[in-house]
C-alpha positions in Angstrom: -79.5 12.6 60.5 -77.2 15.1 58.8 -75.5 13.4 55.8 -72.7 15.4 54.2 -70.5 14.2 51.5 -68.6 17.5 51.4 -68.7 21.0 53.0 -71.6 23.3 52.6 -70.1 26.5 51.1 -73.1 28.6 49.9 -73.4 30.6 53.1 -71.7 33.3 55.2 -69.8 30.8 57.5 -68.2 27.5 56.5 -67.9 26.5 60.2 -71.5 27.1 61.4 -72.9 25.3 58.3 -70.6 22.3 59.0 -70.9 21.6 62.7 -68.6 18.6 62.7 -65.9 20.8 61.2 -66.7 23.5 63.7 -66.1 21.0 66.6 -62.9 19.8 65.0 -61.7 23.4 64.7 -62.7 24.3 68.2 -62.6 21.2 70.4 -63.6 21.1 74.1 -63.1 17.5 75.1 -62.9 18.4 78.9 -66.1 20.4 78.7 -64.4 23.6 80.1 -67.2 25.9 78.9 -69.9 23.8 80.6 -68.0 23.5 83.8 -67.2 27.2 83.7 -71.0 27.9 83.7 -71.8 25.3 86.4 -69.1 26.5 88.8 -70.2 30.2 88.5 -73.9 29.3 89.0 -72.7 27.4 92.2 -70.8 30.5 93.4 -73.5 33.1 92.8 -76.8 31.4 93.1 -78.6 29.6 96.0 -79.1 25.8 95.5 -81.9 24.8 93.2 -84.1 22.1 94.7 -85.4 20.9 91.3 -82.4 21.7 89.1 -81.7 24.9 87.2 -83.7 26.1 84.2 -81.1 27.4 81.8 -81.3 29.2 78.3 -78.1 28.9 76.3 -78.2 31.8 73.8 -75.9 31.0 70.8 -75.8 27.4 71.6 -74.1 26.3 68.3 -73.6 22.5 68.2 -75.3 22.1 71.7 -72.1 20.8 73.2 -72.4 23.0 76.4 -76.2 22.7 76.6 -75.8 18.9 76.5 -73.2 18.8 79.2 -75.4 21.0 81.5 -78.5 18.9 80.8 -76.4 15.9 81.9 -76.1 17.6 85.3 -79.8 17.4 85.7 -80.6 20.9 84.5 -83.6 21.7 82.3 -81.8 23.2 79.3 -83.0 25.1 76.2 -80.6 26.0 73.5 -81.2 28.9 71.1 -79.3 29.6 67.8 -80.0 31.2 64.5 -78.3 28.4 62.4 -80.6 25.7 61.2 -77.7 23.3 60.5 -76.2 23.8 63.9 -79.5 23.1 65.5 -80.1 20.0 63.4 -76.7 18.7 64.5 -77.4 19.6 68.2 -80.9 17.9 68.2 -79.4 14.7 66.9 -76.6 14.5 69.6 -78.4 16.1 72.6 -82.0 14.8 72.8 -82.3 15.9 76.4 -82.2 19.5 75.4 -84.9 21.6 73.7 -83.5 23.6 70.8 -85.1 26.7 69.3 -84.2 28.6 66.2 -84.3 32.4 66.8 -82.2 35.5 66.7 -80.6 36.7 69.9 -82.0 40.2 69.4 -85.7 39.3 69.3 -86.3 35.9 70.7 -89.6 35.4 72.7 -90.1 32.1 74.5 -93.0 31.1 76.7 -90.8 30.5 79.8 -88.6 32.2 82.3 -85.2 30.8 83.3 -82.9 30.8 86.4 -79.8 31.2 84.2 -79.2 32.6 80.7 -75.8 31.9 79.1 -74.1 33.6 76.1 -70.7 32.1 75.5 -67.8 32.3 72.9 -68.4 36.0 72.2 -72.0 35.4 70.8 -73.0 38.6 72.5 -70.5 40.5 70.4 -72.5 39.8 67.2 -74.6 42.7 68.5 -72.6 45.3 66.5 -74.8 48.3 67.1 -76.1 49.9 70.3 -79.7 49.1 69.4 -78.7 45.5 68.9 -77.1 45.2 72.3 -80.0 46.9 74.0 -82.4 44.5 72.4 -80.4 41.5 73.5 -80.2 42.6 77.1 -83.9 43.4 77.1 -84.6 39.8 75.9 -82.3 38.4 78.6 -84.1 40.5 81.2 -87.5 39.5 80.0 -86.6 35.7 80.0 -85.0 35.6 83.5 -86.9 35.3 86.7 -86.1 38.1 89.3 -82.8 37.2 90.8 -81.7 35.0 87.8 -78.2 35.1 86.4 -76.7 36.1 83.0 -73.4 34.5 82.4 -71.4 35.6 79.4 -67.9 35.0 77.9 -66.4 37.2 75.2 -63.4 39.0 73.9 -62.2 41.9 76.0 -62.5 45.3 74.2 -60.1 47.0 76.7 -57.4 44.5 75.6 -57.8 45.0 71.9 -58.7 48.7 71.8 -56.0 49.5 74.3 -53.3 48.2 72.0 -53.2 44.5 73.1 -53.4 41.5 70.8 -50.3 42.2 68.7 -49.8 38.5 68.2 -53.3 38.2 66.8 -53.4 41.4 64.7 -49.9 41.1 63.2 -50.5 39.4 59.9 -52.2 36.3 58.7 -52.6 33.2 60.9 -52.7 29.9 59.1 -54.2 26.7 60.6 -55.0 23.3 59.1 -57.5 20.8 60.6 -58.5 17.4 59.1 -62.1 16.6 58.8 -63.4 13.3 57.2 -60.0 12.7 55.8 -59.6 16.1 54.1 -57.3 18.9 55.3 -59.0 22.2 55.6 -56.6 25.2 55.8 -57.8 28.6 57.0 -55.9 31.9 56.6 -57.2 34.4 59.1 -56.6 38.1 59.2 -57.9 40.3 62.1 -58.0 44.1 62.3 -59.5 46.8 64.4 -62.2 49.0 63.1 -61.9 51.9 65.6 -64.8 54.0 64.1 -67.2 51.2 64.5 -65.5 49.7 67.6 -65.4 46.3 65.9 -62.8 43.5 65.6 -63.1 42.4 62.0 -62.1 39.1 60.5 -61.4 37.9 57.0 -60.9 34.1 56.8 -59.9 32.4 53.6 -60.5 28.6 53.4 -58.7 26.2 51.0 -58.9 22.4 50.7 -58.2 19.7 48.1 -60.9 19.8 45.4 -61.9 23.4 46.2 -61.8 25.2 42.9 -61.4 28.6 44.4 -60.4 30.0 47.8 -63.5 30.6 49.9 -63.4 34.1 51.5 -65.7 34.8 54.5 -65.9 37.9 56.7 -67.3 38.6 60.1 -66.9 41.0 63.0 -67.3 41.3 66.8 -68.3 44.4 68.8 -65.6 45.3 71.3 -66.9 46.4 74.6 -65.0 48.1 77.4 -65.7 46.7 80.9 -67.1 50.0 82.3 -69.3 50.4 79.1 -70.6 46.8 79.7 -71.4 47.6 83.3 -73.3 50.7 82.4 -75.4 48.9 79.7 -76.2 46.1 82.2 -77.2 48.6 84.9 -79.5 50.3 82.4 -81.0 47.0 81.4 -81.9 46.1 85.0 -78.9 44.0 86.0 -76.5 44.1 88.9 -73.0 43.0 87.9 -71.7 40.4 90.4 -68.4 39.6 88.7 -66.4 40.9 85.8 -63.0 39.2 85.2 -60.5 38.2 82.6 -59.1 35.0 84.0 -59.6 32.2 84.2 -62.1 31.0 81.6 -62.8 28.3 79.1 -60.5 30.0 76.5 -57.8 31.3 78.9 -54.4 29.9 79.7 -54.4 28.5 82.3 -58.0 27.4 81.6 -60.9 27.5 84.0 -60.9 25.4 87.2 -63.4 25.2 90.0 -63.0 27.6 92.8 -60.3 29.6 91.0 -59.6 33.2 92.0 -61.1 35.6 89.6 -58.7 38.1 88.0 -60.1 41.6 88.2 -57.2 43.4 86.3 -59.1 43.0 83.0 -55.9 43.2 81.0 -56.4 39.8 79.3 -58.0 39.1 75.9 -61.2 37.5 77.4 -63.9 39.1 79.5 -66.3 37.0 81.7 -69.5 38.3 83.2 -71.9 37.3 85.9 -74.9 39.6 86.4 -78.2 39.3 88.4 -81.5 40.4 87.1 -83.1 43.0 89.4 -86.7 42.7 90.4 -87.6 45.7 88.3 -85.9 47.3 85.4 -85.1 50.8 86.8 -84.3 53.2 84.0 -81.4 55.6 84.3 
């Protein structure tokens, strides 16, 4: 059991090293992300007689993996954070969890579905990283298996959208274990590297100095993503901006998929081809 008397602050990300704080900052009480995956699999895959075998890449706290395992699916969660995985194992014993990097994981199994939610794919900043991730997904999916991903939409941000997110510092306070944690977040576009960069400064009572942490996401245009998937041996079945687990209105079963791709989120369903055909 993870026992914490205060936050772990000696790493790159306060939230991923404090999973309870992460789930407080990003709650999903209605399991929108898990339902999003289940509904898309129902739409684009034939029924599975023995339940789906699913790999959740970037599983974090295991919340989505646990929900899908509760549907009778055989679920494996993969993440690079030991503390996230310790938290996930404690709360979701029906899921197998593996510590690995999304660019070079190698598991002795193939899956019917690979998921990569909450922009985890966009931590592949360089072209080689993205190629490696898609290669790993292809290798771990059975022919005809599905890749389901949810991320920020590069066309929205690089096309001049997101003014409300990019215009100055956004401040938010959440209460965890009786203590208010305040984050001051600044986002900006690095056009040369095609990245959305973030600087987040944390303060809380008893914190001697503000905790400053930086991160970034790769921004992908829809047609760029289509090309990379085709090269990696996938056929794109759906690419849409709304609805999704982080859109307004949120995901609902059987919703019409918005193909305008002008929103801030990008959702993908792709099918692994029988053979990887190089371009």
